[in-house]
N, C-alpha and C positions, 0 to 999 in steps of 0.2 A: 457251683455253676451259676447260681442266681446272681451272685455279685459281679461275675464276668459279663453276664447279660446287662446288668445295670451300667457297667462302665462303657460297653459298646453303645447303649443308648445315649449316654451322656456325651460321648465322642461325637456321634452323628448329630446330636443336638447343637453341639458347639458350632458346626459347619453352618446350620440354619440360623443360629443366633448371632453369629459374628457379623452379620450383614449390618450396614448402617440404616437408620430409619429412612424409609422410602418417602421422599417428598414428591407428592403428585400435585394436587391442588386443593382449594378449600372444600371440594365436593368429594373428598377422599372416601371411596365406598367402604373402605375398612372401618372407618369411623361411624358411618351411617348405619352400617349393618350391625356394628356393635352396640350402637345406641338402641336400635330396634329390638335386639335380643334382650338387653338389659331391661328395657322398658316393658317388654312382654313378661319377663319374670316379675316385675314390680306390679303390673296390672293383673297378673294372674292368668294371662293368655298362655304362659309356659310355666312349667314346674320349676321352682328356684333350684338351681344347680350352682352352688358357690365356686366350685373349682372351674366350672365352665365360665362363669362370669369374670373371674380372675384371668383366665387365659385370654378371652376375646378382648378384654381391655388392654392387655399388654400386646397382644397380637396386632391390634390396630395401630399401634405406635410404630410397628416394623412393616407397615404396609401389607398386612396379611401374608407375611413371609414365613411365620412359624407353622408347624404341623401339629394338630391337635392330637393326633394318634400317638405321635412321639412324646408328647407331654404326658398323655395318659399312661404310656408304658413306663415312664419314669415313676409316676405316682403309684402305679400298681406295684412296681418293684419295692418301693419304699413300704407300701401297706403289707405286702408279703413278708418283708423283713420285720415289721412291727409284729405280725401274727406269729412269726417264728419266735421272737423274744417273749411274747406272752405265753406260748407253749412250753418254752424252755425254762421259765422262771416262775416259781411259786411266790407270788407277791405276799409280803407280810401284812396282810389287811384281811379282816375277817367280817366285814360288814356285808349286807346283802347286795350292795352295789360293786362288789369286787371286780365283776367283769368290766364295768365301766372304768373304774380307777386302774385296772390293769392296762386298758387301752391308753389312758392318759399317760401312764408311767412309761410304756413301750415307746410311744412317740417322743416323749421327753428324752429318754435314753438315746434314741436315734439322733436327735438334734443336739444332745449336750455331752454324749459320752463317746469313747472310742468302743466300737462293737466289734468283738471277735465273730468271724463267720467261718465255720468249718465247711470247706468245700468238698473234701473227701477226708479218708482217714489220716492223710498225711500232710494236707495242705489247709493252712489258715490264712484267711485275708482279714483285713481291718477296714471297717468303715469309720472314718474320722468324723468328728463333730462339726456342726456348722459354727462359724465364728462371727463376730460382729466387724463390720467393715467401716472403719472411721474415715474413709475416703469419700468425700462428697455424700454424707449420709443423709441429706435432704434432697439429693438429686438435683441439685442446683445447675452443675455443669452437664450432667447426664441424667435424664429423668429415668432410664432404664435401671439405675442404681436401686430404684424402689422395687423392682419386679422379683416375683417368685421365680420367673425363668432365669433370671441372672443368679439368683441364690442357688438354684439347682445346678447351674453350670459351674460356679465358682466355690461354692460352699461358704461364701461370705455374704452377709445380709446385714439388714438394719431392722429398726423397730417396726417397720412396715411389712417387710417381706417375711420375716421370721415368725411372727404371729400368725400371718395368713397361711403359711405353709403348715403350721402345726394345726390349725383349724381344719384345713383340707385333709390332712392325714387322719386326724381323729375321726372325722365325718366319714371317711372311706372305711373305717373300722365299725361304723354303724353308731357311733355316740355323737355327742354334741359338745362343741367347744365354742366359747363366746369371745368375741373381740371386745375390747373395752379401751377408752380413749383417755388420755391425760395430755396436758399441754405439750405439743410437738411429738407426741408419743402414742404407741399403741401396745397393748399387752393382752395376755388371756386371763379370762375369769372362768373358773370351773367350781363344780359343786359336788360334795361327798356327804354321805349320810354321817360320817364320823366328825367332819370339820365343818360342815356348812359351805359357804362360798369362801373361796381363796384364790390367791393371784399366782399366776405363773408368768415369770419374766424370762423371755427367751434371749435377750441380749446379754444377760449375765449368768443365766442358768440357775436362778434360785427362786424362791417362793416369798416374795416380800410381803410384809404386812401393810395395811392402808397407810400406816403412819409414814412410811417412806414416800408415798405418793403425795401425801399432804406436806411432806418436809421441803418441797420445792419452793413452797410459798405462792405459788402462781394458781393454785386451785382454790378459788374463792367458794365459800359455803353455798352460795347460790348456784354455782356451777354444778355442784353435786345434787342439790335439790331439783334443779331443772334437768337433770340427766344428760348434761354434755360432757361430763367426765365421770370416770369411776362407775359406769353403769354398763350393763350387758347390751350389746347390739343384737337385735333379732336378726332373722334371716333377711327380711326385706331391708332393714337398715344396713346390713352387711353389703347387700347389692347395691344400695344407694351409695355407699362408700366407694364401690367400684365405679359408679356413674361419675362421681366427682374426680376420681383418678382418671377416667377416660377424658374428662374435660381438661385436667391439667396436662395430660399427654399432648392433647389436640393443640392446647395453648402454646406449648413448646415448639410444636412444628409449624403452626399457622398463626403466628402472633398478631396478625393484622385482622383476623376474623373473630369477633367476639360473640356472634350470634349463637354458634353451636355450644360454646362454653356456657352461655347464659341459659340455653334450653336444657343442658345437662343439670345445672345447678337448680333450676326451677323444678325439674322432674325429681331430683333427689329429695329437695325439700318438701315435695308434695307428700312423700312417704316417710320423711324423717325431718319434721318441721324445725327441730332444735339441733340440727346438725351444723355445728358452728363452723367446720371447715367449709361447708357449702355456702354459708352465709358470708364468710370472709372472702371466698373466691368470687362470689357474685358481686360483692362490693368493690373488690379491687378491680374486677373486670369493667364495670360500670365506670369507675373512676378514670380508667385508662381510655375510655371511649370518648367521643365528642359529646360531653354531656349537655343536656337540655335542662331547663327548669324543672321538668317532671323528673328527670334522672336525679337531680340534686335533692329533690323531695324524698325520692325513694332511698337515696343514699342516707339521708338523715334518719329515715325509719330503721334501716338496716342496722346502721351503727348503734342506734339506741337499743335495738333488740339484742345485738351482740353484747353490749355492755350489761344489759339487764339480765342476760342469762348467766353473767358471771365470768365471762371470757376475760383473761388479762394476758397480754402478749408476754412470752417468755423468751428473753434474749438467748441467742444460740450458745454464747459462753456459759450462761447459767445452766442450760440444758445440758451440756457436756459435764459440768461439774456435778450436777444432780445425777446424772447416769453413772458417773464414775464412783460417786459415793455408795452406791448399792454394793459395789465389790469391796470398796475400802472399809466399809462399816457393816459388813455382811452380818456380823453377830447382832448388831443393833436392830437390823431391819428383817432378818430372816424369819419366817414363820416356823418356829421350832416344834410345832406339833406335827409337822409333816415329815415322814420318813418312809416313803414308798420304795422299798426294795425287795 
């Protein structure tokens, strides 16, 4: 019965989600309201709610056309499914943090495995895994390709939506999952008493060692030392990430208005000073404006900081080759100590 309920919610959500982004004007209230709510989370005026931050960021792009209760219902159904997996499976792990690791493993199973669900004594349904969408995986043609709401609808996502959904579901189970960045990429970092910190890669469904991340050749040592890559994002930094996503969505809809984009970038950088994506977006936005001498001086400072932090641009072709290498050389990069079943 639970799976049938989930399907009904997904079908209703499709009706809502299928609308085109609503173009109103540069004072679009959806964006202004979303900014205010994210800002309240960052300043402490509101309790940080990451799933809410993700939803309002994506909802603004659709002109406030999505329904939060529908979104919560889908998340709640996946959370219930995860709890069912935890209850039905005795995880082969005997450390004191077994409850936490069981939550990690259950959400991983939902996202990566085909899950049998017994509806009654005679009926079995199957929940299929989420897969990587190689079409427009940077959201160049359609920014909603980056969205968790799109992932929930289609079961196809990318290195942005997949780890975000994983983090949301783990936190719905009362545990903590951490987003982590690499060039053009995002993944999950988790911690266990047995293994310490380890990586979870949702695009390919394995647990890669840090050597794979370094293998791209685009992670400079200073980038690690300065925390722009391969570090865990705090809750505030995760909301700052949503703030930059909000700015990018706004930029796609209102490409002639840069004030709001810069406002989002500056706000994100206030709470995440070395957030390279915010620095890059700010620099690119200034460059696209009618630059003054003061702007040029600020650009010089920004690009110098970006370089000093260790950022190196990774070509799209190289990114794809790097991503595919994880599957093709799985035995080389897989963390062989992990066997949570």
